[in-house]
C-alpha positions as CSV (number, residue, x, y, z in Angstrom):
1,M,96.0,-38.2,3.4
2,A,99.4,-37.0,2.1
3,P,99.6,-37.7,-1.8
4,R,101.4,-41.5,-2.3
5,S,104.4,-42.1,-4.1
6,A,104.2,-44.1,-7.3
7,A,106.1,-47.3,-7.3
8,C,107.9,-46.2,-10.9
9,P,110.0,-43.0,-11.3
10,S,108.8,-42.7,-14.7
11,P,105.3,-41.3,-15.1
12,P,102.4,-43.2,-16.8
13,P,100.8,-41.9,-19.6
14,P,98.0,-39.3,-18.5
15,Q,94.3,-40.5,-18.7
16,S,91.4,-38.6,-20.2
17,P,90.7,-35.1,-18.2
18,D,87.8,-36.0,-16.0
19,S,87.3,-32.9,-14.7
20,R,88.0,-28.8,-15.8
21,R,91.2,-27.4,-14.9
22,E,90.9,-25.2,-11.7
23,G,91.4,-21.6,-12.7
24,A,92.9,-18.6,-10.4
25,A,94.1,-20.2,-7.2
26,G,92.0,-18.9,-4.5
27,R,88.7,-19.5,-5.2
28,L,86.8,-21.3,-2.7
29,A,85.3,-24.7,-3.7
30,R,82.1,-24.6,-2.0
31,S,79.8,-21.4,-0.3
32,V,78.5,-21.7,3.1
33,P,75.9,-19.4,4.3
34,R,76.4,-16.2,5.9
35,C,74.8,-16.7,9.8
36,G,75.9,-20.5,9.6
37,I,74.1,-21.9,12.9
38,A,71.2,-19.3,14.4
39,P,71.7,-18.4,18.4
40,P,70.1,-20.8,20.9
41,M,66.7,-20.0,22.1
42,R,66.4,-22.0,25.0
43,T,67.7,-20.0,27.7
44,W,64.9,-17.3,27.3
45,T,61.9,-19.6,25.9
46,P,59.5,-19.2,29.0
47,M,59.9,-15.2,28.8
48,L,59.2,-15.3,24.9
49,R,55.8,-16.8,25.3
50,R,54.7,-13.8,27.1
51,L,55.8,-11.9,24.5
52,P,52.4,-10.2,23.6
53,L,51.9,-8.8,26.8
54,L,55.6,-7.8,27.5
55,L,55.6,-5.7,24.2
56,A,52.3,-4.0,25.3
57,L,54.6,-2.8,28.0
58,V,57.1,-1.7,26.1
59,L,55.1,0.1,23.4
60,P,54.4,3.1,25.4
61,I,58.5,3.6,25.5
62,A,58.8,3.4,21.4
63,A,55.8,5.7,21.6
64,C,57.8,8.6,23.3
65,G,60.0,9.9,20.7
66,G,60.4,7.6,17.3
67,S,63.7,9.6,17.0
68,L,65.0,7.6,20.1
69,W,64.9,4.2,18.0
70,D,66.5,5.7,14.8
71,G,68.1,2.8,13.4
72,Q,71.3,4.5,12.5
73,Q,71.9,6.1,16.0
74,E,74.9,4.4,17.8
75,S,75.1,5.3,21.3
76,L,72.4,5.6,24.2
77,S,71.5,9.0,24.7
78,P,70.7,10.0,28.4
79,T,67.0,10.8,27.4
80,L,66.5,7.2,25.9
81,R,68.0,6.1,29.8
82,Q,65.4,8.2,31.6
83,Q,62.3,7.0,29.4
84,T,63.7,3.4,30.0
85,A,64.4,3.9,33.3
86,D,61.3,2.2,34.7
87,S,61.2,-0.3,32.1
88,S,61.6,-4.0,33.4
89,P,64.7,-5.8,32.0
90,E,62.2,-8.4,31.0
91,S,60.0,-6.2,28.4
92,L,63.3,-4.7,27.0
93,F,64.6,-7.8,26.6
94,A,61.3,-8.9,24.9
95,A,61.4,-6.1,22.8
96,G,65.3,-6.4,21.8
97,M,64.0,-9.9,20.7
98,E,61.5,-8.7,18.4
99,A,63.6,-6.0,17.2
100,L,66.1,-9.1,16.2
101,N,63.5,-10.6,14.2
102,A,62.3,-7.8,12.2
103,E,65.9,-7.3,11.3
104,Q,66.4,-3.8,13.2
105,Y,69.7,-4.6,14.3
106,P,70.7,-1.3,15.5
107,R,67.5,-0.7,17.9
108,A,68.2,-4.4,19.1
109,V,71.8,-3.5,20.2
110,Q,70.7,-0.4,22.1
111,L,67.5,-2.2,23.8
112,F,70.1,-5.3,24.5
113,D,73.0,-2.6,26.2
114,I,70.3,-1.0,28.3
115,V,69.6,-4.1,29.6
116,E,72.9,-5.0,30.3
117,R,73.7,-1.6,31.7
118,E,70.6,-0.5,34.0
119,H,69.9,-3.9,34.9
120,P,73.5,-5.7,35.5
121,Y,72.2,-7.7,37.9
122,S,68.8,-9.0,36.4
123,A,68.5,-12.8,34.9
124,F,68.2,-11.5,31.8
125,A,71.3,-9.3,31.9
126,T,74.0,-12.1,30.3
127,N,71.7,-13.2,27.8
128,A,71.4,-9.8,26.6
129,K,75.4,-9.8,26.7
130,L,75.4,-12.1,23.9
131,M,72.7,-11.0,21.9
132,S,73.9,-8.1,21.6
133,A,77.0,-9.6,20.2
134,Y,74.4,-11.5,17.8
135,G,73.3,-8.3,16.7
136,E,77.0,-6.4,15.9
137,Y,77.9,-9.6,14.1
138,M,75.0,-9.2,11.8
139,R,75.6,-5.7,11.2
140,N,79.2,-6.7,10.1
141,R,80.2,-4.8,12.8
142,Y,83.2,-7.5,13.7
143,T,85.7,-5.9,15.9
144,E,82.6,-4.8,18.2
145,A,81.0,-8.2,18.1
146,I,84.3,-10.0,18.9
147,G,85.1,-7.4,21.9
148,A,81.6,-8.2,23.5
149,L,82.2,-11.9,23.3
150,D,85.4,-12.2,24.8
151,R,84.0,-10.3,27.7
152,F,80.9,-13.0,27.7
153,I,83.5,-15.6,28.0
154,Q,85.8,-14.2,30.4
155,L,83.0,-13.5,32.4
156,H,80.9,-16.4,31.9
157,P,82.8,-19.9,31.1
158,A,80.1,-21.9,32.5
159,H,77.3,-20.2,30.8
160,R,74.9,-23.1,28.9
161,D,75.2,-21.2,25.7
162,I,79.3,-20.8,25.7
163,A,79.3,-23.1,23.0
164,Y,77.5,-20.7,20.9
165,A,79.9,-17.6,22.1
166,Y,83.0,-19.2,20.8
167,Y,81.1,-20.1,17.6
168,L,79.8,-17.1,16.9
169,R,83.6,-15.3,17.9
170,A,85.1,-17.5,15.0
171,L,82.4,-16.9,12.5
172,S,83.2,-13.4,13.0
173,L,86.4,-13.5,12.5
174,Y,86.1,-15.8,9.4
175,E,83.8,-13.0,7.4
176,Q,86.9,-11.0,7.6
177,I,88.9,-13.3,5.3
178,N,90.6,-11.2,2.7
179,D,91.3,-12.7,-0.8
180,T,94.1,-15.0,-1.6
181,Q,97.0,-12.0,-2.9
182,R,96.5,-9.9,0.5
183,D,97.9,-11.1,4.0
184,Q,96.4,-13.9,5.7
185,T,96.7,-13.1,9.3
186,T,92.6,-13.1,9.8
187,T,92.6,-16.1,8.1
188,E,94.8,-17.8,10.3
189,Q,93.3,-16.5,13.4
190,A,89.6,-17.7,11.6
191,M,91.3,-20.9,11.3
192,A,93.0,-21.2,15.0
193,A,89.0,-20.1,16.7
194,L,87.3,-22.5,14.6
195,Q,89.9,-25.4,15.6
196,D,89.0,-24.0,19.0
197,V,85.7,-24.8,18.9
198,A,85.9,-27.6,17.3
199,N,88.1,-29.1,20.3
200,R,86.5,-27.7,23.1
201,F,82.3,-28.7,21.6
202,P,83.3,-32.1,19.5
203,N,79.8,-33.5,19.3
204,T,77.8,-29.8,18.9
205,P,76.3,-28.3,15.7
206,Y,78.9,-25.5,15.8
207,A,82.1,-27.7,15.9
208,R,80.6,-30.0,12.9
209,D,79.8,-26.5,10.8
210,A,83.0,-25.1,12.0
211,R,85.2,-28.3,10.7
212,L,83.2,-27.4,7.5
213,K,84.5,-23.6,7.5
214,M,88.1,-25.1,8.5
215,D,88.0,-27.2,5.4
216,L,87.3,-24.1,3.0
217,G,89.8,-22.0,5.1
218,R,92.7,-24.5,4.4
219,D,91.6,-24.0,0.6
220,H,91.9,-20.0,0.7
221,L,95.4,-20.4,2.8
222,A,96.6,-23.0,0.2
223,G,95.6,-20.4,-2.3
224,H,97.4,-17.5,-0.9
225,E,100.7,-20.2,-1.2
226,M,100.1,-20.8,-4.8
227,V,99.7,-17.0,-5.3
228,V,103.1,-16.3,-4.1
229,G,104.9,-19.2,-5.4
230,R,103.8,-18.5,-9.0
231,F,105.1,-15.0,-8.1
232,Y,108.8,-16.1,-7.0
233,Q,108.7,-19.0,-9.9
234,N,108.0,-16.0,-12.7
235,R,110.8,-14.3,-11.3
236,R,113.1,-17.6,-11.6
237,L,113.6,-17.4,-7.8
238,Y,113.3,-20.7,-7.7
239,V,114.3,-22.1,-4.1
240,A,111.9,-19.6,-2.5
241,A,108.8,-20.9,-5.0
242,I,109.9,-24.7,-4.1
243,G,109.5,-24.2,-0.3
244,R,105.4,-22.3,-1.4
245,F,104.7,-25.4,-3.5
246,R,106.3,-28.1,-1.4
247,R,104.1,-26.4,1.5
248,V,101.1,-26.3,-0.5
249,V,101.8,-30.4,-1.3
250,E,102.7,-31.5,2.0
251,E,100.4,-29.0,4.6
252,Y,97.5,-28.4,2.5
253,Q,97.1,-32.3,1.1
254,T,92.9,-31.9,0.8
255,T,92.7,-28.8,-1.1
256,N,92.2,-28.5,-5.2
257,H,95.6,-26.7,-5.7
258,V,98.1,-29.5,-4.8
259,P,98.0,-30.9,-8.6
260,E,99.0,-27.6,-9.9
261,A,101.3,-27.5,-7.0
262,L,103.1,-30.5,-8.1
263,H,103.1,-29.3,-11.7
264,R,105.0,-26.3,-10.9
265,L,107.5,-28.1,-8.9
266,T,108.2,-30.5,-11.8
267,E,108.4,-27.3,-14.0
268,I,111.1,-25.7,-11.7
269,Y,112.5,-28.8,-11.4
270,L,113.6,-29.4,-14.7
271,A,114.6,-25.6,-15.3
272,L,117.3,-26.7,-12.8
273,G,118.3,-29.5,-14.7
274,L,117.5,-31.9,-11.8
275,T,115.2,-34.7,-14.3
276,E,115.0,-37.1,-11.6
277,E,113.5,-35.0,-9.4
278,A,111.3,-33.8,-11.9
279,R,110.2,-37.5,-13.1
280,R,109.5,-38.6,-9.1
281,T,107.4,-35.4,-8.7
282,A,105.5,-36.2,-12.1
283,S,105.0,-39.9,-10.7
284,V,103.3,-38.3,-7.7
285,L,101.0,-36.3,-9.9
286,G,99.8,-38.9,-12.4
287,H,99.6,-41.3,-9.4
288,N,97.2,-39.4,-7.6
289,F,95.4,-37.3,-10.3
290,P,96.4,-39.0,-13.3
291,G,92.8,-37.4,-15.0
292,S,94.1,-34.4,-14.1
293,E,95.1,-31.6,-17.1
294,W,98.3,-30.7,-15.1
295,Y,99.4,-34.1,-14.6
296,Q,98.9,-33.8,-18.9
297,D,101.1,-30.4,-18.7
298,S,103.8,-32.4,-16.5
299,Y,103.6,-35.3,-18.9
300,A,104.4,-33.5,-22.0
301,L,107.2,-31.2,-20.7
302,L,109.1,-34.7,-19.7
303,V,108.4,-36.2,-23.2
304,D,108.4,-33.2,-25.2
305,G,110.8,-30.8,-23.3
306,P,110.5,-27.8,-21.2
307,N,109.4,-25.7,-24.1
308,A,106.3,-28.0,-24.9
309,G,104.2,-26.2,-22.8
310,T,104.9,-22.8,-24.1
311,E,104.7,-24.2,-27.5
312,R,101.4,-26.1,-27.6
313,P,98.9,-23.9,-29.8
314,G,96.1,-22.2,-27.8
315,W,92.7,-23.6,-27.6
316,W,91.5,-21.3,-30.7
317,Q,94.6,-23.0,-32.5
318,R,93.4,-26.3,-31.8
319,N,90.1,-26.1,-32.7
320,I,90.0,-24.2,-35.8
321,G,90.7,-27.0,-37.9
322,S,87.5,-29.0,-36.8
323,I,85.3,-25.7,-37.7
324,F,86.8,-25.8,-41.1
């Protein structure tokens, strides 16, 4: 909901602040667990019930040479392919799941890749593609995970776990979001991918988590606009700064950066001699955020003049009298 304009252009006196002023722009207000939602298990649940028997079939493969399962190994060696050539896709998939549960992600990815490459027409090959992508995601190899998920989505658009594939792809982009002072292309791509999840699968847990992460992404993008806007303001490039701050107010209305953006606009309008515009902006700030310290600063500027904020003593000077 957009900040509403107050009926009177003159701002009312500020109320007592009920919360601390936000610090540097770009800090996320909340945090979300990294992994989000675990991959669905229903597709291979019947097979997992026979996991002890299947692992008994796979153990001789692992015993042939520990170096073949080295967690740092990135490619499938010809020897490894040869030793797993006689293993069933079912047993290899079970071993991959066991490796995932043990957080041995490189080994799990190798096993799932063997299933996909050596048994492409088996019932386990499709699920192996998805679980291999999950293993890459857990290794923070986001480019590889996104590539695998793109192939999975293209080849299996009607798969029963397609919603999770879209969600995991969005997570792989979301976790690459940079800080607010850098280019935000990845943030915008992550927001688009999260929105795609919410639109395609609106009644799923994936959509609910995607919407939460979109709120955090919007806060991040708003923080970036504030960083750039302050940069322009400090160099007296007021037209460019106004564009950045107005974008925060108009496009990121639910973020905690709006009060500061309105205050910065008030500062700039006063610097340009646009007193009435400054009063209207401060009125919007006071009407929507009456307890904000940003509004206290804007009110002081309008009452005491543009230099009130710079002449006001700091925290130490304000409190030293109460100590002595």
